[in-house]
C-alpha positions as CSV (number, residue, x, y, z in Angstrom):
1,M,-18.5,31.9,-5.7
2,Y,-18.1,30.0,-2.6
3,F,-18.1,32.4,0.7
4,R,-20.4,35.3,-0.5
5,S,-18.8,37.3,2.3
6,S,-15.3,40.0,2.7
7,L,-13.6,37.0,4.3
8,S,-13.0,35.7,0.9
9,T,-10.8,38.9,0.4
10,I,-8.4,37.8,3.4
11,P,-5.8,36.0,2.9
12,L,-4.6,32.8,4.7
13,L,-3.3,33.7,8.0
14,L,-1.6,31.7,11.0
15,L,-3.7,31.0,13.7
16,S,-2.4,31.8,16.9
17,A,-1.8,28.4,19.0
18,F,-4.3,26.8,21.4
19,P,-5.8,26.8,23.7
20,M,-8.1,27.1,20.9
21,G,-10.9,29.5,20.7
22,L,-14.8,29.7,21.1
23,L,-17.1,29.6,18.2
24,H,-17.6,33.0,18.2
25,S,-21.4,33.9,16.7
26,E,-24.4,32.9,15.0
27,S,-23.2,34.4,12.0
28,S,-20.1,32.0,12.5
29,A,-22.0,29.0,12.5
30,E,-23.8,29.7,8.7
31,E,-20.2,30.4,7.4
32,L,-19.0,27.2,8.9
33,Q,-21.5,25.0,7.1
34,S,-19.8,25.9,4.2
35,L,-17.4,23.7,4.7
36,D,-19.4,20.9,4.4
37,G,-19.3,18.3,1.4
38,E,-16.4,16.2,-0.1
39,W,-13.7,18.0,-1.3
40,I,-11.2,17.5,-4.1
41,Y,-7.5,18.4,-4.3
42,V,-7.3,21.1,-7.7
43,E,-3.6,22.2,-7.2
44,D,-0.3,23.1,-5.0
45,R,-0.2,26.6,-3.4
46,T,2.7,26.1,-1.5
47,E,5.5,28.3,-2.8
48,G,8.6,27.3,-4.0
49,K,7.9,24.4,-3.8
50,P,9.6,22.1,-6.5
51,L,7.2,20.5,-9.3
52,E,8.0,17.0,-9.0
53,Y,7.4,17.7,-5.8
54,L,3.9,19.3,-6.0
55,G,0.9,17.9,-4.4
56,P,-2.0,17.8,-1.8
57,P,-1.1,18.5,1.6
58,M,-3.4,15.5,2.5
59,S,-5.6,13.4,1.3
60,A,-6.5,14.3,-2.4
61,K,-10.5,14.1,-1.3
62,F,-11.5,14.2,1.7
63,S,-15.4,15.3,3.6
64,L,-16.1,17.8,6.7
65,S,-19.4,18.1,8.0
66,S,-20.3,21.1,11.0
67,Q,-23.2,19.9,13.7
68,G,-23.8,22.8,15.6
69,K,-20.8,24.2,17.6
70,A,-18.9,21.3,16.1
71,V,-17.2,19.5,12.9
72,I,-16.8,16.2,12.3
73,L,-14.3,15.1,10.2
74,V,-15.9,12.8,7.7
75,S,-12.8,11.2,6.4
76,G,-9.5,11.5,4.4
77,H,-7.8,13.8,7.3
78,G,-4.7,11.2,7.1
79,S,-5.3,9.3,10.3
80,G,-7.0,6.2,9.7
81,H,-10.2,7.7,11.7
82,K,-13.1,8.3,10.4
83,D,-16.6,10.3,11.7
84,V,-14.3,12.4,14.5
85,R,-16.6,14.9,15.9
86,V,-14.1,17.7,17.3
87,A,-15.8,20.7,19.1
88,L,-14.8,24.0,19.0
89,D,-14.6,24.9,22.3
90,G,-10.3,23.5,22.5
91,S,-11.7,20.8,24.3
92,N,-9.8,17.3,23.6
93,T,-11.7,14.6,21.3
94,D,-9.0,11.6,22.1
95,V,-9.9,8.8,19.8
96,A,-8.2,5.0,20.4
97,G,-5.1,3.5,19.1
98,T,-5.0,0.0,18.2
99,K,-2.8,-0.7,21.3
100,D,-4.3,-0.3,25.0
101,G,-3.2,3.3,26.4
102,T,-2.9,4.7,22.6
103,F,-5.3,7.3,20.6
104,A,-4.8,10.1,18.8
105,R,-5.7,14.0,20.5
106,Y,-7.8,16.1,18.2
107,Q,-8.3,20.2,19.4
108,A,-10.5,22.1,17.2
109,E,-11.5,25.4,16.6
110,W,-13.4,28.6,13.9
111,K,-11.7,31.8,14.4
112,D,-11.7,34.5,11.8
113,G,-13.5,32.5,9.0
114,V,-10.9,29.6,9.8
115,F,-11.6,26.0,11.1
116,A,-8.7,24.1,12.2
117,Y,-7.5,21.5,14.3
118,E,-4.5,20.4,15.8
119,T,-3.6,16.4,16.2
120,T,-0.9,14.9,18.7
121,Y,-0.6,11.1,19.3
122,V,0.2,8.8,22.4
123,R,1.8,5.9,20.6
124,E,3.2,4.4,24.1
125,P,1.2,4.0,27.3
126,G,1.6,7.1,29.8
127,K,3.4,9.2,27.5
128,E,2.9,12.5,26.4
129,P,1.3,13.4,23.3
130,E,3.9,13.5,20.4
131,G,3.6,14.7,16.5
132,L,2.0,17.6,15.7
133,I,0.4,18.4,13.0
134,R,-1.9,21.5,12.6
135,R,-4.6,21.8,9.4
136,E,-6.1,24.9,9.0
137,F,-9.1,25.4,6.0
138,R,-10.5,28.8,4.8
139,V,-13.2,29.2,2.1
140,T,-12.1,31.4,-0.4
141,N,-13.6,32.7,-3.5
142,E,-11.0,30.3,-5.5
143,G,-12.4,27.0,-3.3
144,L,-11.0,26.1,-0.1
145,L,-7.8,26.7,1.3
146,V,-5.6,24.5,3.3
147,T,-2.5,24.2,5.2
148,V,-0.6,21.7,6.5
149,Q,1.9,22.4,9.7
150,I,3.9,19.4,11.0
151,G,6.2,20.3,14.5
152,S,5.7,23.2,16.2
153,P,7.7,25.3,15.3
154,A,7.1,23.9,11.9
155,K,9.3,21.9,10.1
156,Y,7.0,21.4,7.3
157,K,4.3,23.7,5.7
158,S,2.5,22.7,2.8
159,I,-0.7,25.0,0.8
160,G,-3.1,23.4,-1.5
161,L,-6.5,24.4,-3.0
162,Y,-9.8,21.8,-3.2
163,R,-12.8,22.6,-4.6
164,H,-16.7,20.7,-4.6
165,A,-16.4,18.5,-7.8
166,E,-19.0,20.0,-9.9
167,D,-16.8,23.0,-9.0
168,I,-14.1,21.8,-11.2
169,P,-14.1,22.2,-15.1
170,M,-13.9,19.9,-17.3
171,P,-11.0,19.7,-19.8
172,G,-11.6,19.8,-23.7
173,Y,-11.7,16.8,-26.1
174,A,-9.0,16.2,-28.2
175,N,-10.2,16.1,-32.2
176,A,-9.9,12.0,-32.3
177,K,-12.0,8.9,-33.5
178,I,-11.5,5.2,-31.5
179,G,-9.5,4.5,-35.4
180,D,-6.5,6.7,-33.8
181,L,-6.4,3.9,-31.0
182,E,-5.5,1.1,-33.4
183,W,-2.1,1.3,-32.0
184,L,-2.9,0.5,-28.4
185,A,-4.1,-3.0,-29.3
186,G,-2.5,-6.2,-28.7
187,N,-1.5,-8.3,-24.9
188,W,0.8,-5.9,-23.0
189,V,2.6,-7.3,-20.3
190,A,4.9,-5.1,-17.7
191,V,7.0,-6.7,-14.8
192,R,7.2,-5.3,-11.2
193,G,9.3,-4.8,-8.4
194,K,12.5,-5.7,-7.9
195,S,12.2,-10.0,-7.5
196,G,10.0,-9.7,-10.7
197,T,7.4,-11.5,-9.3
198,T,4.3,-8.8,-9.9
199,T,3.2,-8.8,-13.8
200,V,0.4,-6.4,-14.9
201,E,-1.1,-7.4,-17.9
202,E,-3.6,-5.3,-20.3
203,R,-5.2,-7.0,-23.0
204,W,-6.8,-4.5,-25.5
205,G,-8.9,-5.6,-28.4
206,P,-9.3,-3.8,-31.9
207,P,-11.4,-0.4,-31.8
208,R,-14.5,-2.1,-33.2
209,G,-18.4,-0.5,-33.4
210,G,-16.9,2.6,-31.5
211,A,-15.5,1.1,-28.8
212,M,-12.0,-0.5,-27.2
213,L,-12.7,-3.1,-24.4
214,A,-9.8,-4.4,-22.0
215,T,-8.8,-6.3,-19.4
216,S,-6.3,-5.5,-16.6
217,Q,-5.1,-8.2,-14.3
218,T,-2.7,-7.9,-11.2
219,V,-0.4,-11.0,-10.2
220,S,1.9,-10.9,-7.1
221,R,3.3,-14.3,-6.4
222,E,1.0,-16.0,-8.4
223,K,-2.3,-15.0,-6.9
224,M,-4.5,-12.1,-8.7
225,S,-3.8,-9.2,-6.3
226,A,-6.2,-6.9,-8.5
227,F,-7.9,-6.7,-11.7
228,E,-10.0,-3.8,-13.4
229,F,-12.1,-3.3,-16.6
230,L,-11.5,-0.6,-18.9
231,R,-13.1,1.0,-22.6
232,V,-12.7,4.0,-24.6
233,V,-15.6,4.9,-26.4
234,E,-16.2,7.3,-28.9
235,R,-18.4,9.5,-28.6
236,E,-20.0,12.9,-30.3
237,D,-17.2,15.4,-29.0
238,G,-14.5,12.8,-28.9
239,L,-13.0,9.9,-26.8
240,V,-13.8,8.4,-23.1
241,Y,-11.7,6.5,-21.4
242,F,-13.9,4.1,-18.6
243,A,-12.0,2.6,-16.0
244,Q,-13.2,0.0,-13.3
245,P,-10.9,-1.2,-10.7
246,G,-12.3,-4.5,-9.3
247,G,-15.7,-4.5,-11.7
248,R,-16.6,-0.7,-9.1
249,T,-18.1,1.6,-10.7
250,A,-16.6,3.3,-13.5
251,T,-14.5,6.5,-13.5
252,E,-14.7,9.1,-16.6
253,F,-11.5,10.5,-18.6
254,I,-11.6,12.5,-21.2
255,A,-9.4,12.2,-24.1
256,T,-7.1,15.6,-23.9
257,E,-4.4,14.2,-26.6
258,L,-4.0,11.5,-29.2
259,T,-1.2,11.0,-31.7
260,A,0.3,8.4,-33.5
261,N,1.8,7.3,-30.7
262,V,0.3,9.1,-27.2
263,A,-3.0,8.9,-25.9
264,V,-3.7,11.6,-22.4
265,F,-6.8,11.1,-20.3
266,D,-7.6,13.6,-18.0
267,N,-10.1,14.1,-15.0
268,P,-9.8,16.8,-12.9
269,R,-12.6,16.0,-10.6
270,H,-11.4,12.7,-9.8
271,D,-9.1,12.2,-6.5
272,Y,-6.4,10.4,-8.4
273,P,-5.6,9.6,-10.5
274,K,-6.1,12.6,-12.5
275,R,-4.5,11.9,-15.6
276,I,-3.5,8.9,-17.4
277,R,-1.4,8.1,-20.4
278,Y,0.1,5.9,-23.2
279,E,3.4,6.4,-25.0
280,L,4.4,4.1,-27.9
281,T,8.0,4.4,-28.1
282,E,10.3,3.9,-30.8
283,S,11.2,0.7,-29.2
284,G,8.2,-0.7,-29.1
285,I,7.6,-0.4,-25.4
286,L,4.1,1.0,-24.1
287,E,5.0,3.6,-21.3
288,V,1.9,4.0,-19.2
289,T,2.2,6.8,-16.4
290,I,-0.5,8.2,-13.8
291,G,-0.8,10.5,-11.9
292,F,-1.7,14.5,-10.9
293,I,-2.3,16.7,-14.1
294,K,0.6,18.9,-12.8
295,G,3.6,18.5,-10.8
296,G,4.4,15.3,-8.9
297,S,5.8,11.8,-9.2
298,P,3.8,9.8,-11.3
299,R,3.2,5.9,-10.9
300,K,5.1,4.4,-14.4
301,F,4.5,1.4,-16.2
302,E,6.5,-0.3,-18.8
303,F,4.2,-2.9,-20.8
304,R,6.0,-5.1,-23.5
305,K,4.0,-7.0,-26.3
306,G,3.0,-10.3,-25.9
307,G,1.3,-12.9,-23.8
308,L,2.9,-13.9,-20.6
309,K,5.8,-16.4,-21.0
310,K,6.1,-20.0,-18.8
311,E,10.1,-20.4,-17.5
312,N,11.7,-23.7,-18.2
313,P,8.3,-24.7,-19.9
314,T,8.2,-28.8,-20.1
315,K,9.0,-30.7,-23.4
316,E,7.1,-32.5,-24.9
């Protein structure tokens, strides 16, 4: 249970327009602390949204921190600003933009168990604020419900459920051994971009010693733009995929499906991607998709086996 209060049974309501209200009581200050921490996107709760458009209403991961009668927007709030302290009395908090005289303006309130803030932007010196975005956060017994509205009146509205990572259940393991992934071994190359100037290469070694190891390298216009260390390890329960983009700390994904030509790895506690899927087609193409577990528009790669070949090789 996230919120030990009768407020958890109240449906998500839209708040009245600004000016914002005051923090109502000391007990509200304690309730405000339930917003603290890092929140991970779980699922889209917007009614009537097509499957391919499902996704988080704001960043897939964001952080909040309560501070007396204010809330700090730590990260992931979509404006590029970090550690913005917004008071709950309706006063303005202005954050300077990249050009002189431009800024983002924040106003916030805590009312009826909901923390809400609005953001407008002054994009030219001396102009009136524009581009209203309103975000509302309600803690419920399922997690944190986040509503985002754009415009006044609202032209766009989206609702998403978030939870702390430790409160998101992990999936079960598929019944698999490392040898079942032998079809993934080899040197695979994908060409990206309309001009074909970007290549992604994954080099997977054979299954040996209970593991498969790989490196990934992205080259754009003859310069390396990204790299990644990858491995799949056999554990007692099943297979685990480790991804280390840029050599950073590894993120684990559990093998939830494994067949003769398909491998699916999931981690619902990760912000993005939550799912990595490999499929070897009948034509020999290795299709790799990364995205959310449900819905959205995943990123797709088509790899072909074999190393990179030089164009117009010099004859000796």
